[in-house]
N, C-alpha and C positions, 0 to 999 in steps of 0.2 A: 184301648190297647196301650201298654207302656211303650215308651220310645227310648231306645238305648243309643249311646255313643259307641262307635267302634273305631279304634285306632290300630292301624297296621304298622308294625314296628319292624323295619328292615334291619337285619343284623349281619348278613353275610351276602357274598356275591360270587358267582361262578362265570367268569368271562370266557373261559376256553370251552365254549359250547357251540354247536352248530345245528342246522336244521335236521340233519340225519339223526342226531341224538335226542331231538325234541318232537319230531313229527314222524309218524309211521310212514307217510308218503310225502317226503320232502320235494319241493320244487327244485332246490339247489342244495345238494347234500352238504357242501362245505360253507354255505352262507352263514355268517355269524348269527347266533341266537343265544345270548347269555341268559342266565337265570338269577333271580334274587331269592332270598330266603327271609321269611317273615314269621313273627308270632303276632297274635291279635289280643287286644284287651277290649272287653265289652263292659261298659259301665252304665248303670242306671238302676232305679228302684232300690237304691241304697246298697247295691252289691257290685262286685267286680268278678267277672268270669274271664279266665285266660284260655284261649284256644291255642294249643300246641306250645311246646316249651323249648324247641330249638336244640342246638348242639353247642359244645364248648370248644375252646381254642385247640385242644389236643385233637379232637375229631376233625376240625377244620384243616389242621396240618396233615393229618393222616390221609384225608380224602381230597386234599389239594383244593380247598375252597378258601376264598378270602374272607377272613373273619373281621368284620367291621367293628363289632362290639359285642359284649355279652348280652344275650336277650334278657337276662335278669337285670343288668344295668339299664337296659332300654326301658323296662317296665318301671324301674325306680325313677327314671328320668321324666316320666309323665305322671309321677305321683302315686304309683302303684307299689305298695309294699308286698312282696311275695308272701311274707309270713302272715299277712292279713287276707289273702285271697281265699275265698271259701269254696270255689269250684274251678277245677282245671279239666278241660276237655282235650283228650288226645285224639286227633282225627284218625291216626293210624300209627303203627309202631316203627315205621322206618326211621333210620338213625337221625335224620335231620329234623324230626318232629317230636322226639320223645326223650329228650335229655332233662337234666336238672330236677329230677323228682324230689330230691332232698331239700330243694330251695323253697318248697311249698309245704311246710310242716303242718299246716292246719287245713289243708284243702281236701276236698273229696274229689276223686278222679273219676272221670266218665270215659269209658272205653267200650266199644262194641264187643260182645262176647265172641262174635265170629272172628274178630281180630286177635283176641287172646288165644283162641283155639288155633288160629293160623300160625301165629309166631311161636307157638310152643308145641305144635303137632308134627305129623309125619313129613310135611313139606320141608321142614327145617333139616331133614336128613340129607338134603341136596344142597351143596354149597351155592349154586347159582340162585336158589330160592332164598337162602338166608343172607345173601350178600348185602341187601339193603338194611339189614337189622344190626343192632348192636347188642351183644349178649348182656352187657351191664343194664341196658334199658329194659330188656325183657325180664331179667331177674328182679329189677326194681318194681316192675308192674306186678309180678307175682307177689312180691313183698307187700304191696298195698292191698292185695286181696286178703292176705293173712292178717293184715292190720285192721281189717274192717273199714277200709277207706276207699274201696273201689265200687263203683256203680256200673252195672252193665245195662244200658238203657234199652227199654222196649221200643217197639216201632213208633216213631214220631213222639218220643217221650219229651214232656215239658220239664226242663231242669230249673227254670226260673220263669216268672210271669211272661208269657208270650214267646219264650225261647225254646225251640225244639231241636232235637237231634234225629238224624235220618240215616239209616244204613244204606250205603251205596255199593261198596266193594269195587271191583274192576281193577284198579291200580294195585290194591292190596286186598287180602281176603276179607277184611271187615272194615274198610274205610268208611267214615261217617262225615256228614256235612251238618252245618248249623244254620238254622233259619232265625233271623233276628228282626224284630220290628224296630224301625227307625223313623225319624222325621221325614225321610224321603220315601218311605215305604218298606216293603219286605226285602231285606238283603239276605242273600245266601253266601255264607263264608264256605267256599267249596273246597279249600285246601287242595289236596292233590286229585280230587275228582276232576279238577280243571287246572292243570299246571299253567296253561297260557290261554288267554282269550282265543287265540287262533285255534287251539284244540277243539273247543266247543263250537265256535262260530263257523268253522269250515269242516266240522266233523272229521278232523284229522287227529287220530289218537296219539298221546304220548306213548313211546315205545315200551316202557316198562309196564307190562300188562300181566295181571293174574287171570282176568276173565274179560275178554273184549266185549262180549254182549253186555255184561253188567256195567262196564265202563260207559258204554254208549247209552244204555238205559239210565244211567246216573245223570248224564247230561239232560235228558228229558225231564227227570225229576227236578234238577236244579232250575230248569226253565219254568216248571209248573209252580215251584215254591217262591220264585223271585218275581219282583214287579217289573222286570225288564232285563235286557242283556247287560246293562251297566250295573244292575243290582246283583249280579253274580261276580263275586270277587275271587279271582284265581289265586292259586297258592304260590306261584313263582314268577309272575309276570313283571318285568321291570316297568311296564306301562303303568302299573299302579302308582309308582313314584312320580310319574309325569302327569297323571290325569287327575289326582285328587289333592285337595287343599292340605297344606302342611300344618303341623302344630307348632306354634311359636317360631316359625321360620326354619324348623329342623327338617331338612330334606328327606330324612329317613323315618319320620313320623308322619303318617297320613291319616286323615279322617275320612274313612270310606263310608261313614253314615251320611256324609254330605254329598251334594250333587257334584259330579265330575266338573272340572274346570274346562274341559274340552272333550 
């Protein structure tokens, strides 16, 4: 089985967040619980795959997140040229995961058909349902379909040797997770199927929910696909930056294919 390197690249932070915003059943509603924002680079077998593409400075200002750096610059900082990336996986179409389409001119995009249907369908007639989406991102995704650059993966589809995509849903209509073979075993890049380790480990859901049953069944799938609790990488947990080895001493670049430091 191939073994890939996985680098988590932190590019933004949201400090003004509490338990009530991150847990459906908080212990202390006002207890601080900040979020981090990541994109992921998966390298091996002579290829680079990018999972999620982040947001830009204008979106950060509009939504009041602290933008640390461009996710595109973060990729370049570890030697990944976006113009040479052959595959980009979009876990789901929420605004903080689906920007920068034009920065990957030679990539094939992988998005679940259920997510495309969700973000262009009747649910978007309701403002609260479309609030987590950015119209420019959605129209960019439609553009990739018409440009013959979009793949809608089948169940457990392998997009590179050993790397598979799995439909979960729950948080969004067609959210997907990625399973990757690494030197320490099977790692699941859960993105927003697991915002924080606390969500999955205490069975306490993140409150932005499309379907609670599918969210919780998604945790079960993550656990089945991963080689252990530390092999499930959450989408927004600041603990990732504290638990995994850094790349060349950069505290915002983490090697999650390696064993946690603690």
